C-alpha positions in Angstrom: 192.8 77.0 35.7 190.8 75.9 32.5 188.0 78.3 33.1 187.0 81.3 31.0 189.3 84.2 31.7 192.5 82.2 31.5 194.9 82.1 28.6 194.9 78.3 28.9 191.2 78.2 28.2 191.6 80.2 25.1 194.6 78.2 23.9 193.0 74.8 24.4 189.5 75.7 23.1 190.5 78.1 20.3 188.2 80.7 21.7 188.5 84.4 21.1 191.4 85.7 23.2 189.5 88.8 24.3 186.1 87.6 25.3 186.3 83.7 25.2 182.7 83.6 23.7 183.2 82.0 20.3 185.7 79.9 18.4 188.2 81.8 16.2 187.9 79.0 13.6 185.1 78.5 11.1 185.2 74.8 12.0 186.5 74.1 15.5 187.4 70.5 14.5 191.1 70.6 13.5 190.8 67.3 11.6 188.6 68.9 9.0 191.7 69.5 7.0 190.1 71.5 4.3 189.2 74.2 6.9 192.3 73.8 9.1 193.4 77.4 8.4 190.0 79.0 7.9 189.4 81.6 10.6 186.7 84.2 11.1 187.8 87.7 10.3 186.4 89.1 13.6 184.8 87.9 16.7 181.0 88.3 16.5 180.7 89.1 20.2 183.5 91.7 20.8 184.6 92.5 17.2 188.2 91.6 17.9 190.2 91.3 14.6 192.1 88.0 14.7 194.6 88.8 12.0 196.2 91.8 13.6 198.4 92.5 10.5 199.0 90.7 7.2 201.0 87.5 7.7 200.4 87.7 11.5 200.3 84.0 11.9 203.7 83.4 10.3 205.1 83.8 13.8 203.1 80.8 14.8 205.6 78.7 12.8 208.2 79.3 15.6 205.7 78.2 18.2 204.8 75.2 16.1 208.4 74.0 16.2 208.3 74.0 20.0 204.9 72.4 20.2 206.1 69.7 17.7 209.1 69.0 19.8 206.9 68.6 22.8 204.7 66.1 21.0 207.8 64.3 19.7 209.3 64.0 23.1 206.0 62.8 24.5 205.8 60.1 21.8 209.4 59.0 22.5 208.9 58.8 26.3 205.7 56.8 25.8 207.1 54.4 23.3 210.7 54.0 24.4 210.5 54.4 28.2 207.0 53.2 29.1 206.4 50.6 26.5 210.0 49.6 26.1 210.2 49.6 22.3 213.5 49.8 20.3 215.0 53.1 19.2 213.9 52.4 15.6 210.3 51.8 16.7 210.4 54.9 19.0 211.5 57.0 16.0 208.6 55.6 13.9 206.3 56.5 16.8 207.6 60.1 16.8 207.1 60.5 13.1 203.6 58.9 13.4 202.6 61.1 16.3 203.7 64.3 14.4 201.7 63.2 11.3 198.6 62.3 13.3 198.7 65.4 15.5 199.7 67.9 12.8 196.3 69.6 12.7 196.3 69.9 16.5 199.8 71.2 16.5 198.9 73.9 13.9 195.9 75.0 15.8 197.6 75.0 19.2 200.5 77.1 17.7 198.1 79.7 16.3 196.2 79.8 19.6 199.4 80.3 21.6 200.7 82.9 19.2 197.6 85.1 19.3 197.3 84.8 23.1 200.8 86.2 23.4 199.5 89.5 22.0 196.0 89.6 23.4 194.5 89.2 26.8 191.1 88.4 28.2 188.9 91.4 28.9 186.1 90.6 31.3 184.0 93.6 30.1 183.8 92.2 26.6 182.4 88.8 27.7 178.7 88.2 27.4 176.7 88.6 30.6 175.0 85.3 31.5 
């Protein structure tokens, strides 16, 4: 399920959606905030252009909303239902989780968005 060739692999790792051979990002660490949005122009293995059109990743904002809701719900469930905190503390946990995981949410959203439009092509992957 998380192996090369699946969309989940590309989404989780930030790998090229066509060949899964390299990271789309100049720095794969999302917590290097100065390079959070810095992407390679093209894949060095299969030459796939990541920015299909100008402002392509604006659509990722819609995905970001859904991913942020998922992180918020997870924070609420963990703090309120599992730990048994008050609603006020659960709200603070949601806000804290969204702030702490903001770089991850941004990258996941971009990865999901590009994987909607591109699929893995086994012929483009390096032969090992």
